C-alpha positions as CSV (number, residue, x, y, z in Angstrom):
1,M,93.3,115.1,118.3
2,Q,94.6,111.8,119.6
3,R,93.0,109.9,116.7
4,A,94.2,112.3,114.1
5,G,97.7,112.2,115.7
6,L,97.9,108.4,115.6
7,A,96.4,108.2,112.0
8,G,98.8,110.9,110.9
9,W,101.8,109.0,112.3
10,L,100.6,105.8,110.6
11,I,100.3,107.6,107.3
12,I,103.7,109.2,107.7
13,A,105.2,105.8,108.5
14,G,103.5,104.4,105.4
15,L,104.8,107.2,103.2
16,S,108.3,106.9,104.6
17,G,108.2,103.2,103.6
18,C,107.5,104.4,100.0
19,A,110.3,106.9,100.2
20,A,112.7,104.2,101.2
21,G,112.0,102.4,97.9
22,I,111.2,103.7,94.5
23,L,108.6,106.4,94.5
24,P,105.5,105.8,92.3
25,P,105.0,108.1,89.3
26,S,102.8,111.1,89.7
27,E,99.4,111.4,88.1
28,S,100.7,114.2,85.9
29,T,103.7,112.1,84.8
30,I,101.3,109.3,83.7
31,A,99.1,111.8,81.9
32,I,102.1,113.1,80.0
33,L,103.3,109.6,79.1
34,Q,99.8,108.6,77.9
35,S,99.6,111.8,75.7
36,Y,103.0,111.1,74.3
37,R,102.2,107.5,73.6
38,N,98.9,108.5,71.9
39,Q,100.9,111.0,69.7
40,L,103.3,108.3,68.7
41,D,100.5,105.8,67.9
42,S,98.8,108.5,65.8
43,R,102.0,109.0,63.8
44,V,102.4,105.3,63.3
45,A,98.7,104.9,62.2
46,S,99.1,107.8,59.7
47,G,102.3,106.2,58.3
48,H,104.6,109.0,59.3
49,L,106.6,106.9,61.8
50,P,107.5,103.2,61.7
51,R,106.4,101.2,64.8
52,A,110.0,100.3,65.8
53,Q,111.0,103.9,65.8
54,A,107.9,104.9,67.8
55,R,108.8,102.3,70.4
56,D,112.4,103.6,70.5
57,L,111.1,107.1,71.1
58,L,108.7,105.9,73.8
59,Y,111.4,104.0,75.7
60,A,113.8,107.0,75.4
61,K,111.0,109.1,77.1
62,L,110.5,106.5,79.8
63,V,114.2,106.5,80.7
64,E,114.2,110.3,81.0
65,I,111.6,110.3,83.8
66,Q,112.8,111.2,87.2
67,P,112.5,109.6,89.7
68,P,112.8,106.5,87.6
69,L,109.6,104.5,86.9
70,P,109.2,101.4,89.0
71,N,110.0,98.2,87.1
72,L,111.2,100.1,84.0
73,G,114.2,97.8,83.9
74,D,111.9,94.8,83.8
75,L,110.0,96.3,80.8
76,M,113.3,97.0,79.0
77,E,114.6,93.5,79.7
78,F,111.3,92.0,78.3
79,R,111.8,94.0,75.1
80,K,115.3,92.7,74.7
81,Q,114.2,89.1,75.3
82,V,111.4,89.5,72.6
83,E,114.0,90.9,70.2
84,V,116.2,87.9,70.8
85,Q,113.3,85.6,70.1
86,V,112.6,87.4,66.8
87,E,116.2,87.1,65.8
88,A,116.1,83.4,66.7
89,K,112.9,83.1,64.6
90,V,111.0,81.8,67.7
91,L,108.6,84.7,67.2
92,T,107.4,86.4,64.1
93,P,107.6,90.2,64.1
94,E,103.8,90.3,64.4
95,Q,103.9,88.1,67.4
96,A,106.6,90.1,69.0
97,E,104.7,93.3,68.4
98,A,101.6,91.8,70.1
99,K,103.6,90.7,73.1
100,L,105.4,94.0,73.4
101,A,102.2,96.0,73.1
102,A,100.5,93.9,75.7
103,N,103.4,94.1,78.1
104,E,103.7,97.9,77.7
105,S,100.0,98.4,78.2
106,E,100.1,96.2,81.4
107,M,103.0,98.2,82.7
108,M,101.3,101.5,81.9
109,T,98.2,100.3,83.8
110,R,100.3,99.4,86.8
111,W,101.9,102.8,86.8
112,E,98.5,104.5,86.5
113,E,97.3,102.5,89.5
114,M,100.4,103.3,91.5
115,A,100.1,107.0,90.7
116,A,96.4,107.0,91.7
117,K,97.0,105.2,94.9
118,Y,99.9,107.4,95.9
119,A,97.9,110.6,95.1
120,R,95.0,109.3,97.3
121,E,97.5,108.6,100.1
122,Q,99.0,112.1,99.8
123,R,95.5,113.7,99.9
124,E,94.6,111.7,103.0
125,F,97.9,112.6,104.6
126,D,97.2,116.3,103.9
127,R,93.7,116.0,105.2
128,L,94.9,114.4,108.5
129,K,97.7,116.9,108.8
130,K,95.3,119.8,108.5
131,E,92.9,118.2,111.0
132,Q,95.8,117.7,113.4
133,E,96.9,121.3,113.0
134,R,93.3,122.5,113.7
135,G,93.2,120.4,116.8
136,F,96.5,121.8,118.0
137,Q,95.3,125.4,117.4
138,Q,92.1,124.7,119.3
139,Q,94.1,123.3,122.3
140,Q,96.2,126.5,122.3
141,M,93.1,128.7,122.7
142,P,92.2,129.6,126.3
143,V,88.7,128.9,127.6
144,G,87.5,132.4,126.6
145,G,88.2,131.7,122.9
146,R,91.0,134.2,122.5
147,P,94.7,133.3,122.0
148,F,97.2,133.9,124.9
């Protein structure tokens, strides 16, 4: 009971730290984003949607997510910078596309990792909480094994 209690408090403290900042996305949010992104990529590959319009749709979806995705502002700022570089002819549209695709993939991977880590922490917290509750219930039982 003591060990579970201490571990439980440590996990609560850790999760409270997360709550104070930006919450990581959930695994289901990431799955939905990946599915949406794959649908857009398929539409682009089939010629039904221009790449720029697909990117606009993806970013619109990213902005809709609540709580907001961590570092989404950084991703959007990077996109603006790349667009400025294309306008200034520092980058070709092909180079810009490659940079944007790489940055978006990297960010999606980070979000996936954050979501997986948060889900593991939540499962561990739930496990410790149940263990602590079982220990408390056992302490409430009298020696004969029946409740008061």
